[in-house]
matplotlib code that plots the C-alpha trace (Angstrom):
import matplotlib.pyplot as plt

x = [34.0, 33.0, 34.8, 33.9, 34.9, 32.2, 29.4, 27.4, 29.5, 27.5, 28.0, 26.7, 26.8, 26.0, 24.5, 23.2, 19.9, 21.5, 24.8, 27.9, 26.3, 23.4, 25.7, 27.9, 25.0, 23.8, 27.3, 27.7, 24.2, 25.3, 28.2, 25.7, 26.4, 23.8, 23.5, 22.4, 21.0, 21.1, 19.3, 18.6, 16.2, 15.6, 13.4, 12.2, 15.8, 16.6, 13.6, 14.6, 18.1, 16.8, 14.5, 17.6, 19.5, 16.8, 16.8, 20.1, 20.5, 19.1, 19.2, 17.6, 16.7, 18.0, 17.5, 19.9, 21.4, 25.0, 26.0, 24.1, 25.9, 22.8, 21.3, 24.5, 24.8, 21.3, 21.9, 24.9, 23.0, 20.0, 22.2, 24.1, 20.8, 19.4, 22.5, 23.9, 27.2, 29.2, 32.0, 32.4, 31.6, 31.5, 31.6, 30.0, 27.7, 28.8, 28.3, 29.0, 26.4, 26.8, 29.4, 30.5, 33.9, 36.0, 36.1, 32.4, 31.7, 30.0, 30.9, 27.7, 28.4, 32.0, 31.0, 28.1, 30.5, 32.9, 30.1, 28.5, 31.8, 34.2, 32.1, 29.9, 32.8, 34.2, 31.0, 30.1, 33.6, 33.6, 30.3, 31.1, 34.5, 33.5, 31.6, 34.5, 36.9, 34.9, 34.8, 38.3, 36.4, 37.3, 36.4, 36.3, 36.0, 34.9, 37.0, 37.3, 39.9, 39.0, 40.8, 44.1, 43.8, 41.6, 38.4, 36.7, 35.2, 33.3, 34.2, 37.3, 36.0, 34.4, 37.9, 39.4, 36.9, 37.7, 41.4, 40.7, 38.9, 42.0, 44.3, 41.9, 42.0, 45.8, 45.4, 42.7, 44.7, 47.6, 45.4, 43.2, 45.7, 46.4, 42.8, 43.1, 41.0, 42.0, 41.0, 41.3, 39.9, 38.5, 39.1, 36.6, 37.2, 34.2, 31.5, 28.2, 25.8, 23.1, 25.9, 27.4, 24.0, 23.4, 26.8, 28.5, 27.3, 27.1, 29.9, 32.2, 31.5, 32.3, 35.5, 36.7, 36.0, 38.0, 40.9, 40.8, 43.3, 40.8, 38.4, 35.3, 33.9, 33.3, 30.2, 29.0, 29.6, 33.3, 33.6, 31.6, 34.0, 36.9, 35.2, 34.5, 38.2, 39.3, 36.6, 37.7, 40.3, 41.1, 41.9, 43.3, 44.4, 47.7, 46.4, 45.6, 46.0, 45.8, 44.0, 42.9, 42.3, 39.5, 39.5, 40.5, 43.9, 42.4, 44.7, 47.9, 50.5, 53.9]
y = [-62.2, -60.6, -57.5, -57.4, -53.7, -52.7, -53.8, -50.8, -48.4, -45.5, -45.6, -43.2, -44.5, -41.8, -42.9, -46.1, -46.6, -49.1, -50.7, -50.4, -48.2, -50.5, -53.5, -51.6, -50.5, -54.1, -55.3, -52.9, -53.9, -57.5, -56.4, -54.9, -51.3, -48.5, -47.6, -44.3, -45.0, -42.0, -41.3, -38.3, -39.1, -42.9, -43.0, -46.6, -47.8, -46.1, -47.7, -51.1, -50.7, -49.7, -52.7, -54.9, -53.0, -53.4, -57.2, -57.1, -53.8, -50.4, -47.7, -44.6, -43.2, -39.8, -37.6, -35.0, -33.5, -34.0, -31.1, -28.6, -27.6, -26.8, -30.2, -32.0, -30.1, -31.1, -34.7, -35.0, -33.4, -35.6, -38.7, -37.7, -37.0, -40.4, -42.5, -40.5, -39.8, -40.8, -43.3, -44.2, -42.0, -43.8, -41.2, -43.3, -40.7, -39.9, -41.2, -40.6, -38.2, -39.2, -40.2, -36.8, -36.2, -33.4, -31.7, -31.3, -30.8, -27.6, -25.9, -27.0, -30.7, -30.3, -28.5, -30.9, -33.9, -32.4, -31.3, -34.8, -36.6, -34.2, -31.5, -34.2, -35.9, -32.6, -31.4, -34.6, -34.8, -31.1, -31.4, -34.8, -33.8, -32.5, -35.8, -37.9, -36.0, -37.0, -40.7, -40.8, -42.4, -43.1, -42.2, -44.4, -42.6, -44.5, -43.8, -45.6, -47.3, -44.5, -42.1, -44.1, -44.6, -41.8, -43.7, -45.1, -43.1, -40.0, -40.4, -38.3, -35.7, -38.3, -40.0, -36.6, -36.2, -39.6, -38.8, -35.8, -37.9, -40.2, -37.2, -35.5, -38.8, -38.4, -34.8, -35.6, -38.5, -36.1, -33.4, -35.5, -38.0, -35.9, -36.4, -40.1, -40.2, -42.6, -41.8, -44.3, -44.9, -48.1, -48.1, -50.4, -51.7, -52.7, -53.6, -55.3, -52.7, -50.4, -47.9, -50.2, -51.4, -47.8, -46.8, -50.0, -52.3, -56.1, -56.5, -54.1, -55.7, -59.1, -57.8, -56.2, -59.5, -61.4, -58.9, -59.1, -61.6, -63.1, -63.6, -61.7, -58.4, -57.4, -57.3, -54.7, -57.2, -57.4, -53.6, -53.7, -56.3, -54.1, -51.1, -53.1, -54.0, -50.4, -49.3, -51.8, -50.6, -54.2, -54.9, -51.6, -49.6, -48.5, -47.9, -44.3, -42.3, -45.6, -46.4, -50.1, -51.4, -54.0, -54.8, -58.4, -57.3, -55.2, -52.3, -53.0, -50.5, -51.2]
z = [39.5, 42.8, 44.1, 47.7, 48.0, 45.5, 47.7, 48.9, 46.8, 45.3, 41.5, 38.8, 35.3, 32.7, 29.4, 30.8, 28.9, 26.5, 25.4, 27.5, 30.0, 30.6, 30.9, 33.3, 35.5, 35.8, 36.5, 39.4, 40.8, 40.8, 43.0, 45.5, 44.6, 44.6, 41.0, 39.4, 35.9, 33.6, 30.3, 28.2, 25.4, 25.9, 29.0, 28.2, 28.0, 31.3, 32.9, 31.5, 32.9, 36.3, 36.3, 35.8, 38.5, 41.2, 40.7, 42.6, 44.4, 45.0, 42.4, 40.9, 37.5, 36.4, 33.3, 32.0, 28.8, 29.7, 27.5, 29.7, 32.9, 34.9, 34.1, 35.0, 38.3, 39.2, 38.1, 40.4, 43.3, 42.8, 42.8, 45.9, 47.7, 46.7, 47.4, 50.3, 48.5, 45.4, 45.3, 41.6, 38.5, 35.1, 32.3, 29.6, 28.0, 24.4, 20.9, 17.2, 15.9, 12.3, 9.7, 8.3, 6.6, 8.0, 4.6, 4.4, 8.1, 9.4, 12.6, 14.4, 13.9, 15.0, 18.2, 18.9, 18.6, 21.1, 23.5, 23.4, 24.2, 25.8, 27.5, 29.0, 30.7, 31.9, 33.4, 35.2, 36.7, 37.7, 39.6, 41.1, 42.4, 45.8, 46.6, 45.2, 47.4, 50.5, 49.5, 48.0, 45.1, 41.5, 37.9, 34.8, 31.5, 28.4, 25.4, 22.1, 19.9, 17.4, 19.8, 19.1, 15.3, 14.0, 13.4, 10.3, 7.4, 8.6, 12.3, 12.5, 14.9, 17.1, 17.2, 18.1, 20.9, 22.3, 22.0, 24.1, 26.7, 26.8, 27.4, 29.9, 31.9, 32.3, 33.3, 35.8, 37.3, 37.9, 39.4, 41.6, 42.8, 45.9, 46.9, 46.7, 43.5, 40.8, 37.2, 34.3, 30.8, 29.3, 25.5, 23.6, 20.2, 18.0, 20.5, 19.3, 20.6, 19.1, 18.3, 15.6, 14.5, 13.5, 12.2, 10.9, 8.2, 8.8, 6.3, 8.1, 11.5, 10.0, 8.4, 11.7, 13.6, 11.0, 11.5, 15.3, 16.7, 19.1, 16.2, 17.3, 18.1, 21.7, 23.8, 26.2, 29.1, 28.0, 28.7, 31.9, 33.4, 32.6, 34.2, 37.4, 37.6, 37.3, 39.8, 42.4, 44.9, 45.8, 42.2, 40.8, 43.8, 42.2, 38.7, 37.6, 34.4, 32.4, 29.2, 29.3, 25.8, 25.5, 21.8, 21.3, 19.9, 17.1, 17.9, 19.9, 21.2, 22.7]

ax = plt.figure().add_subplot(projection="3d")
ax.plot(x, y, z, "-o")
ax.set_aspect("equal")
plt.show()
């Protein structure tokens, strides 16, 4: 699917050295967008994503710890300088730091989980807002089905953090609508990426696929396609504050 309005858009995808972020960066490049590829620890992954991007469009590679405000501020400024502005912000950076039950969790793990998933989204949005006002751009946050149903064993605070992202999306949509900025969340189910290679056993992944009405787990490309839809003004011009579930029917709401 080609969204003509995404051609030449300036798109920053945080956490794009692998998985959903890498697939999303490549998908925007195939639309003809200028893509900012961000990484923190995995430089080789960031370089690999950028190599895929520049097969189709222009792009740049950026490094930042998304939990640290000074680094996020610099990241946004460097991207705007390289691209000439910012039209689309994809807040994808975030992860489960480890399966730890709430009962045995220390304060550091609790705070690190929130910083990795919630503070990162807040800081990127805060520092991108001036540029997005100028372009009347849009934001797509990446949530999780865990934010709806509390997560699997040992991922309760990750689930809480993603629930916060979902709610913050609604708050941002209300606040930024007057600037012409749309804000939405894409909500993945179980996606076959490095995340679940690390945190889910093959048996669990097989079980979830069997319980999913469409009979399989998702791919990073499934999520990237949904993000493109939400980013396109031609396709989603009157959609804001929405959580778009992409989970094969694993978790349904009325």
